[in-house]
C-alpha positions as semicolon CSV with decimal commas, in nm:
position;residue;x (nm);y (nm);z (nm)
1;X;0,000;0,000;0,000
2;X;0,118;0,354;-0,067
3;X;0,119;0,675;0,133
4;X;-0,146;0,810;-0,104
5;X;-0,373;0,516;-0,018
6;X;-0,356;0,598;0,353
7;X;-0,394;0,976;0,351
8;X;-0,612;1,211;0,150
9;X;-0,334;1,469;0,126
10;X;0,036;1,387;0,094
11;X;0,346;1,594;0,015
12;X;0,403;1,656;-0,355
13;X;0,552;1,351;-0,519
14;X;0,520;1,134;-0,205
15;X;0,190;0,963;-0,282
16;X;0,363;0,660;-0,437
17;X;0,588;0,592;-0,135
18;X;0,539;0,229;-0,031
19;X;0,422;0,168;0,325
20;X;0,491;-0,157;0,509
21;X;0,379;-0,070;0,862
22;X;0,272;0,204;1,104
23;X;0,420;0,297;1,441
24;X;0,372;0,546;1,726
25;X;0,680;0,419;1,914
26;X;1,006;0,507;1,738
27;X;1,159;0,182;1,866
28;X;0,916;-0,007;1,641
29;X;1,022;0,179;1,327
30;X;1,193;0,000;1,038
31;X;1,221;0,045;0,663
32;X;0,885;0,132;0,511
33;X;0,729;0,244;0,842
34;X;0,512;0,554;0,876
35;X;0,585;0,707;1,216
36;X;0,311;0,906;1,393
37;X;0,453;1,186;1,607
38;X;0,183;1,168;1,874
39;X;0,166;1,426;2,152
40;X;0,121;1,219;2,469
41;X;0,046;1,309;2,830
42;X;0,415;1,336;2,921
43;X;0,617;1,322;2,595
44;X;0,584;1,470;2,248
45;X;0,637;1,223;1,965
46;X;0,788;1,497;1,750
47;X;1,095;1,473;1,975
48;X;1,157;1,121;1,843
49;X;1,122;1,199;1,472
50;X;1,498;1,208;1,412
51;X;1,538;0,862;1,564
52;X;1,257;0,730;1,345
53;X;1,429;0,871;1,037
54;X;1,754;0,703;1,138
55;X;1,572;0,370;1,166
56;X;1,444;0,395;0,808
57;X;1,100;0,553;0,839
58;X;0,933;0,602;0,502
59;X;0,733;0,905;0,620
60;X;0,626;1,098;0,927
61;X;0,282;1,217;1,036
62;X;0,321;1,551;1,214
63;X;0,116;1,851;1,325
64;X;0,378;2,096;1,197
65;X;0,664;2,066;0,945
66;X;0,991;1,936;1,086
67;X;1,210;1,947;0,777
68;X;1,355;1,599;0,827
69;X;1,419;1,531;0,459
70;X;1,162;1,251;0,428
71;X;0,791;1,292;0,340
72;X;0,594;1,459;0,619
73;X;0,215;1,434;0,623
74;X;0,093;1,740;0,814
75;X;-0,240;1,693;0,995
76;X;-0,428;1,888;1,260
77;X;-0,431;1,600;1,512
78;X;-0,173;1,323;1,477
79;X;-0,348;1,088;1,719
80;X;-0,680;1,125;1,536
81;X;-0,508;1,033;1,208
82;X;-0,388;0,695;1,340
83;X;-0,712;0,496;1,344
84;X;-0,828;0,570;0,986
85;X;-0,481;0,497;0,849
86;X;-0,453;0,177;1,053
87;X;-0,792;0,058;0,931
88;X;-0,699;0,125;0,567
89;X;-0,364;-0,053;0,593
90;X;-0,534;-0,355;0,755
91;X;-0,801;-0,368;0,482
92;X;-1,084;-0,226;0,696
93;X;-1,149;-0,561;0,868
94;X;-1,443;-0,456;1,087
95;X;-1,646;-0,391;0,773
96;X;-1,655;-0,773;0,749
97;X;-1,667;-0,865;1,120
98;X;-1,969;-0,854;1,347
99;X;-1,811;-0,622;1,605
100;X;-1,968;-0,572;1,949
101;X;-1,838;-0,290;2,172
102;X;-1,904;-0,290;2,548
103;X;-1,840;0,012;2,767
104;X;-1,914;0,104;3,129
105;X;-1,737;0,122;3,463
106;X;-1,816;-0,232;3,580
107;X;-1,933;-0,550;3,410
108;X;-1,755;-0,510;3,075
109;X;-1,541;-0,823;3,107
110;X;-1,818;-1,056;3,222
111;X;-2,061;-0,926;2,961
112;X;-1,798;-0,967;2,688
113;X;-1,732;-1,329;2,785
114;X;-2,106;-1,400;2,787
115;X;-2,176;-1,238;2,449
116;X;-1,889;-1,435;2,296
117;X;-2,026;-1,760;2,440
118;X;-2,371;-1,693;2,295
119;X;-2,238;-1,605;1,949
120;X;-2,014;-1,910;1,942
121;X;-2,308;-2,132;2,045
122;X;-2,485;-2,008;1,734
123;X;-2,194;-2,134;1,520
124;X;-2,025;-1,797;1,477
125;X;-1,653;-1,814;1,568
126;X;-1,585;-1,505;1,777
127;X;-1,273;-1,324;1,887
128;X;-1,237;-1,139;2,217
129;X;-1,045;-0,828;2,315
130;X;-1,052;-0,728;2,679
131;X;-0,896;-0,687;3,020
132;X;-0,857;-1,056;3,106
133;X;-0,785;-1,210;2,767
134;X;-0,750;-1,159;2,396
135;X;-0,868;-1,448;2,179
136;X;-0,794;-1,457;1,807
137;X;-0,898;-1,754;1,594
138;X;-0,970;-1,955;1,909
139;X;-0,619;-1,901;2,046
140;X;-0,568;-1,703;2,364
141;X;-0,306;-1,428;2,356
142;X;-0,159;-1,228;2,641
143;X;-0,389;-0,943;2,736
144;X;-0,250;-0,592;2,754
145;X;-0,453;-0,273;2,758
146;X;-0,829;-0,313;2,780
147;X;-0,846;-0,145;2,437
148;X;-0,516;-0,136;2,242
149;X;-0,399;0,157;2,031
150;X;-0,557;0,162;1,684
151;X;-0,228;0,068;1,517
152;X;-0,224;-0,252;1,725
153;X;-0,599;-0,304;1,723
154;X;-0,675;-0,306;1,350
155;X;-0,421;-0,583;1,270
156;X;-0,588;-0,792;1,544
157;X;-0,919;-0,757;1,363
158;X;-0,752;-0,858;1,037
159;X;-0,594;-1,161;1,208
160;X;-0,936;-1,266;1,334
161;X;-1,074;-1,269;0,980
162;X;-0,770;-1,457;0,850
163;X;-0,808;-1,721;1,122
164;X;-1,177;-1,782;1,067
165;X;-1,350;-1,554;1,314
166;X;-1,679;-1,405;1,201
167;X;-1,728;-1,175;1,500
168;X;-1,538;-0,988;1,770
169;X;-1,656;-0,884;2,115
170;X;-1,445;-0,616;2,279
171;X;-1,433;-0,402;2,590
172;X;-1,405;-0,035;2,502
173;X;-1,250;0,181;2,773
174;X;-1,320;0,549;2,826
175;X;-0,950;0,616;2,771
176;X;-0,971;0,449;2,431
177;X;-1,278;0,647;2,333
178;X;-1,123;0,974;2,447
179;X;-0,795;0,905;2,270
180;X;-0,946;0,784;1,942
181;X;-0,821;0,424;1,966
182;X;-1,168;0,293;1,881
183;X;-1,222;0,525;1,583
184;X;-1,273;0,375;1,236
185;X;-1,446;0,064;1,375
186;X;-1,773;-0,044;1,213
187;X;-1,988;-0,134;1,516
188;X;-2,253;-0,404;1,483
189;X;-2,380;-0,353;1,841
190;X;-2,295;-0,143;2,146
191;X;-2,361;-0,214;2,515
192;X;-2,362;0,027;2,812
193;X;-2,329;-0,148;3,148
194;X;-2,324;0,139;3,403
195;X;-2,126;0,445;3,509
196;X;-1,991;0,500;3,858
197;X;-1,691;0,684;4,001
198;X;-1,359;0,573;3,855
199;X;-1,079;0,710;3,638
200;X;-1,114;1,065;3,770
201;X;-0,737;1,077;3,758
202;X;-0,781;1,089;3,378
203;X;-1,123;1,248;3,327
204;X;-1,165;1,592;3,489
205;X;-1,528;1,526;3,591
206;X;-1,796;1,258;3,585
207;X;-1,957;1,454;3,300
208;X;-1,639;1,421;3,095
209;X;-1,627;1,049;3,183
210;X;-1,987;1,003;3,067
211;X;-1,936;1,192;2,742
212;X;-1,636;0,972;2,663
213;X;-1,851;0,661;2,707
214;X;-2,132;0,813;2,502
215;X;-1,901;0,841;2,199
216;X;-1,933;0,468;2,138
217;X;-2,309;0,502;2,086
218;X;-2,277;0,803;1,858
219;X;-2,028;0,605;1,650
220;X;-2,257;0,297;1,643
221;X;-2,506;0,465;1,408
222;X;-2,807;0,240;1,345
223;X;-2,655;-0,066;1,515
224;X;-2,843;-0,216;1,814
225;X;-2,768;-0,031;2,138
226;X;-2,830;-0,217;2,463
227;X;-2,847;0,018;2,762
228;X;-2,897;-0,043;3,136
229;X;-3,163;0,208;3,243
230;X;-3,145;0,112;3,610
231;X;-2,834;0,331;3,597
232;X;-2,904;0,708;3,589
233;X;-2,638;0,766;3,324
234;X;-2,791;0,481;3,125
235;X;-3,130;0,652;3,137
236;X;-2,966;0,969;3,009
237;X;-2,791;0,776;2,731
238;X;-3,117;0,604;2,631
239;X;-3,278;0,948;2,606
240;X;-3,008;1,045;2,358
241;X;-3,081;0,730;2,151
242;X;-3,455;0,657;2,129
243;X;-3,380;0,338;1,936
244;X;-3,191;0,188;2,233
245;X;-3,286;-0,159;2,357
246;X;-3,331;-0,071;2,723
247;X;-3,281;-0,332;2,995
248;X;-3,327;-0,329;3,372
249;X;-3,400;-0,517;3,691
250;X;-3,597;-0,240;3,859
251;X;-3,694;0,011;3,589
252;X;-4,059;-0,017;3,489
253;X;-3,989;0,146;3,152
254;X;-3,715;-0,099;3,048
255;X;-3,804;-0,277;2,724
256;X;-3,645;-0,596;2,862
257;X;-3,693;-0,625;3,239
258;X;-3,564;-0,915;3,448
259;X;-3,821;-1,028;3,704
260;X;-3,841;-1,302;3,966
261;X;-3,465;-1,282;4,015
262;X;-3,312;-1,566;4,218
263;X;-2,945;-1,579;4,301
264;X;-2,705;-1,784;4,511
265;X;-2,346;-1,905;4,513
266;X;-2,421;-2,164;4,244
267;X;-2,573;-1,916;4,002
268;X;-2,879;-1,709;3,921
269;X;-3,203;-1,721;3,728
270;X;-3,454;-1,463;3,612
271;X;-3,750;-1,419;3,380
272;X;-3,755;-1,191;3,077
273;X;-4,038;-1,179;2,823
274;X;-4,193;-1,486;2,986
275;X;-3,881;-1,701;2,951
276;X;-3,679;-1,814;3,254
277;X;-3,307;-1,780;3,193
278;X;-3,030;-1,926;3,408
279;X;-2,661;-1,847;3,449
280;X;-2,391;-2,004;3,666
281;X;-2,290;-1,653;3,777
282;X;-2,402;-1,536;4,125
283;X;-2,525;-1,190;4,220
284;X;-2,787;-0,948;4,093
285;X;-2,521;-0,748;3,910
286;X;-2,440;-1,062;3,710
287;X;-2,809;-1,097;3,628
288;X;-2,778;-0,760;3,455
289;X;-2,465;-0,877;3,270
290;X;-2,647;-1,192;3,158
291;X;-2,958;-0,996;3,054
292;X;-2,753;-0,758;2,840
293;X;-2,564;-1,044;2,676
294;X;-2,888;-1,228;2,596
295;X;-3,061;-0,921;2,449
296;X;-2,754;-0,835;2,241
297;X;-2,715;-1,187;2,103
298;X;-3,082;-1,206;2,005
299;X;-3,059;-0,860;1,841
300;X;-2,768;-0,997;1,634
301;X;-2,977;-1,288;1,509
302;X;-2,904;-1,563;1,762
303;X;-3,216;-1,770;1,824
304;X;-3,375;-1,728;2,167
305;X;-3,355;-2,102;2,243
306;X;-2,988;-2,114;2,143
307;X;-2,908;-1,803;2,346
308;X;-3,089;-1,932;2,654
309;X;-2,913;-2,269;2,641
310;X;-2,575;-2,107;2,589
311;X;-2,630;-1,866;2,878
312;X;-2,696;-2,158;3,112
313;X;-2,368;-2,323;3,006
314;X;-2,147;-2,014;2,993
315;X;-1,860;-2,056;3,237
316;X;-1,736;-1,822;3,504
317;X;-1,495;-1,544;3,413
318;X;-1,142;-1,554;3,560
319;X;-1,115;-1,326;3,861
320;X;-1,485;-1,236;3,867
321;X;-1,638;-1,392;4,179
322;X;-1,410;-1,685;4,103
323;X;-1,450;-1,961;4,364
324;X;-1,138;-2,106;4,528
325;X;-1,199;-2,455;4,663
326;X;-0,955;-2,620;4,900
327;X;-1,210;-2,844;5,069
328;X;-1,284;-2,578;5,332
329;X;-1,628;-2,545;5,502
330;X;-1,666;-2,184;5,386
331;X;-1,663;-2,003;5,051
332;X;-1,365;-1,811;4,914
333;X;-1,427;-1,583;4,616
334;X;-1,176;-1,370;4,425
335;X;-1,311;-1,066;4,245
336;X;-1,172;-0,771;4,050
337;X;-1,396;-0,521;4,236
338;X;-1,186;-0,206;4,256
339;X;-1,445;0,073;4,250
340;X;-1,699;0,178;4,515
341;X;-1,989;0,045;4,308
342;X;-1,830;-0,290;4,227
343;X;-1,726;-0,342;4,589
344;X;-2,082;-0,266;4,697
345;X;-2,214;-0,513;4,437
346;X;-2,001;-0,807;4,548
347;X;-2,072;-0,740;4,915
348;X;-2,443;-0,722;4,842
349;X;-2,419;-1,048;4,649
350;X;-2,246;-1,212;4,946
351;X;-2,505;-1,074;5,188
352;X;-2,787;-1,213;4,976
353;X;-2,630;-1,558;4,971
354;X;-2,569;-1,554;5,347
355;X;-2,924;-1,440;5,420
356;X;-3,071;-1,707;5,193
357;X;-2,854;-1,976;5,348
358;X;-2,963;-1,884;5,700
359;X;-3,329;-1,870;5,593
360;X;-3,310;-2,216;5,433
361;X;-3,152;-2,370;5,740
362;X;-3,413;-2,213;5,968
363;X;-3,703;-2,349;5,761
364;X;-3,562;-2,680;5,634
365;X;-3,322;-2,781;5,912
366;X;-3,369;-3,093;6,119
367;X;-3,335;-2,904;6,444
368;X;-2,966;-2,976;6,488
369;X;-2,837;-2,722;6,239
370;X;-2,717;-2,386;6,367
371;X;-2,967;-2,131;6,229
372;X;-2,718;-1,846;6,262
373;X;-2,606;-1,641;5,963
374;X;-2,254;-1,673;5,825
375;X;-2,025;-1,371;5,794
376;X;-1,875;-1,186;5,499
377;X;-1,501;-1,131;5,544
378;X;-1,371;-0,885;5,286
379;X;-1,011;-0,813;5,187
380;X;-0,994;-0,489;4,988
381;X;-0,762;-0,205;4,889
382;X;-0,711;0,080;4,642
383;X;-0,446;0,124;4,374
384;X;-0,187;0,398;4,369
385;X;-0,162;0,669;4,102
386;X;-0,535;0,641;4,040
387;X;-0,852;0,823;4,145
388;X;-0,788;0,912;4,511
389;X;-1,145;1,021;4,569
390;X;-1,274;0,666;4,574
391;X;-1,045;0,554;4,859
392;X;-1,250;0,676;5,158
393;X;-1,568;0,574;4,975
394;X;-1,446;0,216;4,950
395;X;-1,334;0,222;5,312
396;X;-1,682;0,328;5,415
397;X;-1,853;0,065;5,201
398;X;-1,638;-0,219;5,336
399;X;-1,683;-0,097;5,695
400;X;-2,062;-0,091;5,671
401;X;-2,147;-0,373;5,429
402;X;-1,902;-0,647;5,534
403;X;-1,899;-0,820;5,871
404;X;-1,520;-0,818;5,881
405;X;-1,319;-0,579;5,660
406;X;-0,944;-0,607;5,612
407;X;-0,788;-0,307;5,437
408;X;-0,465;-0,393;5,258
409;X;-0,233;-0,292;4,977
410;X;-0,347;-0,326;4,615
411;X;-0,108;-0,199;4,344
412;X;0,058;0,096;4,520
413;X;0,267;0,185;4,214
414;X;0,463;0,502;4,290
415;X;0,272;0,587;4,608
416;X;0,347;0,491;4,968
417;X;0,120;0,194;5,054
418;X;0,074;0,322;5,409
419;X;-0,039;0,663;5,282
420;X;-0,297;0,500;5,054
421;X;-0,431;0,301;5,348
422;X;-0,453;0,619;5,554
423;X;-0,690;0,761;5,291
424;X;-0,890;0,437;5,279
425;X;-0,923;0,430;5,657
426;X;-1,045;0,791;5,655
427;X;-1,375;0,648;5,527
428;X;-1,401;0,414;5,825
429;X;-1,571;0,628;6,085
430;X;-1,802;0,592;6,384
431;X;-2,079;0,451;6,163
432;X;-1,877;0,136;6,083
433;X;-2,060;-0,184;6,166
434;X;-1,783;-0,422;6,058
435;X;-1,482;-0,536;6,250
436;X;-1,210;-0,346;6,060
437;X;-0,844;-0,445;6,044
438;X;-0,553;-0,285;5,860
439;X;-0,283;-0,519;5,728
440;X;-0,054;-0,361;5,471
441;X;0,102;-0,686;5,341
442;X;-0,149;-0,836;5,097
443;X;-0,050;-1,198;5,149
444;X;-0,075;-1,157;5,526
445;X;-0,420;-0,999;5,483
446;X;-0,541;-1,296;5,279
447;X;-0,394;-1,538;5,533
448;X;-0,576;-1,351;5,808
449;X;-0,911;-1,358;5,628
450;X;-0,889;-1,734;5,569
451;X;-0,783;-1,795;5,931
452;X;-1,083;-1,597;6,060
453;X;-1,339;-1,782;5,848
454;X;-1,570;-2,039;5,997
455;X;-1,836;-2,270;5,853
456;X;-2,091;-2,088;5,632
457;X;-1,877;-1,771;5,606
458;X;-1,783;-1,609;5,273
459;X;-1,433;-1,472;5,222
460;X;-1,418;-1,207;4,948
461;X;-1,072;-1,114;4,818
462;X;-1,123;-0,807;4,602
463;X;-0,934;-0,558;4,389
464;X;-0,701;-0,756;4,166
465;X;-0,903;-1,050;4,034
466;X;-0,720;-1,210;3,743
467;X;-0,402;-1,001;3,782
468;X;-0,079;-1,193;3,834
469;X;0,150;-0,919;3,963
470;X;0,164;-0,648;4,225
471;X;0,304;-0,313;4,112
472;X;0,535;-0,112;4,336
473;X;0,733;0,204;4,263
474;X;1,047;0,020;4,155
475;X;0,928;-0,326;4,060
476;X;0,639;-0,559;3,980
477;X;0,640;-0,879;4,182
478;X;0,453;-1,199;4,095
479;X;0,130;-1,208;4,293
480;X;-0,201;-1,378;4,221
481;X;-0,484;-1,354;4,475
482;X;-0,608;-1,696;4,367
483;X;-0,271;-1,859;4,430
484;X;-0,236;-1,679;4,763
485;X;-0,583;-1,798;4,867
486;X;-0,508;-2,159;4,775
487;X;-0,184;-2,144;4,970
488;X;-0,365;-2,000;5,272
489;X;-0,628;-2,274;5,252
490;X;-0,358;-2,543;5,222
491;X;-0,182;-2,405;5,527
492;X;-0,509;-2,399;5,718
493;X;-0,581;-2,760;5,625
494;X;-0,232;-2,869;5,729
495;X;-0,271;-2,710;6,070
496;X;-0,010;-2,517;6,267
497;X;0,351;-2,625;6,232
498;X;0,525;-2,773;6,536
499;X;0,586;-2,504;6,793
500;X;0,347;-2,256;6,627
501;X;0,023;-2,138;6,775
502;X;-0,297;-2,187;6,582
503;X;-0,445;-1,888;6,402
504;X;-0,684;-1,673;6,598
């Protein structure tokens, strides 16, 4: 492909320059590469133009002439020019893929996994791009950003087509929408899960955050738009798009409303349009995820019977209320909950299960069973270099909605872990109803939670979910909450070592 094929306007005589690849990182430049001099948050790509030229760049994309001696395509916004050029070089693959975009603060990953399962059950091989995994042609790749840069993203779409995929389901972050990474995609459907406080380190206000999310639906044109109208921002979004397929658990005006919702540790069921649907996922928030996946799949032509059967068989998502079983007489669940709303959701799910369990034993017991209610024991924390405003909020939620709350380190990054915990604990005030402990070392916090648990309790380990490392200022160390939980359970089963006291 030539430079003239990628850009409407090129320097005189440069339209026939052959292009082999695109890059926004000068270290990825080689012969035949077009280098985009992107202005980033901390560095200006124009500073690296000379290095790109030295590495053999065929042309530069700039917002002002640099006089480097090679063709320079001058545009108003270099970042905005990346996605259209990347799509053209890749052959505009989403014009031939059924492409589903999912945005929202919480629920994107679970909903993406469910939509993929339903499309695949209908015989439509489907790729996946998201936080936990990227799947191309049925093969799982290492996940990176929730939504990659357009120069990386468009070749993934092309690879899906080449390897037999007919569809792609992808999470679309607000960062990606704001920065144009998701431009030049032909959307076949769009889903809005919810909007709650997060990413205010990047977005100046919640209004800015919402408007970033709303871009997906403006870009989706006439494609089906599935919107949660239990969420106030969802109601606002649906008002902007009268054609939206509205869904809800509580909203009377939702076109698709889930009723007679039943949920427990082994899964959930609900009724929509007279049909009872089941999912192995627990919690009312997962009922919403399942409802949105079902409505989307049906809107894309999947038969209702096929979609319902596939929903019942769709497996759990890694790090999303993922059960850890070491033969213990209590439940251990690992979840990615890292926002106030998601922490509230998983604690409410646990409370519902504990209440139902106690109710069943009171009514169905043989008289010997203890009718008491089990406890929720929650390990939680907040990441460094991220929205600080949510820290006391999460402290307050854990201290009032759990029975035992253990505040610990998450990914402190460049911040002092103790200082982060100080801000978390500021939300734990006189209204706290939980027993609250502060244990900075994450492994020790997980050990403590497991040691405290008794029969019928639920241990919730939140914040990191599927992640396999813990990020500090100067290093990232291997750490997986699921592994740590299994090790704690194994130690509990083995009992105290000789000379050691048993856990409290």
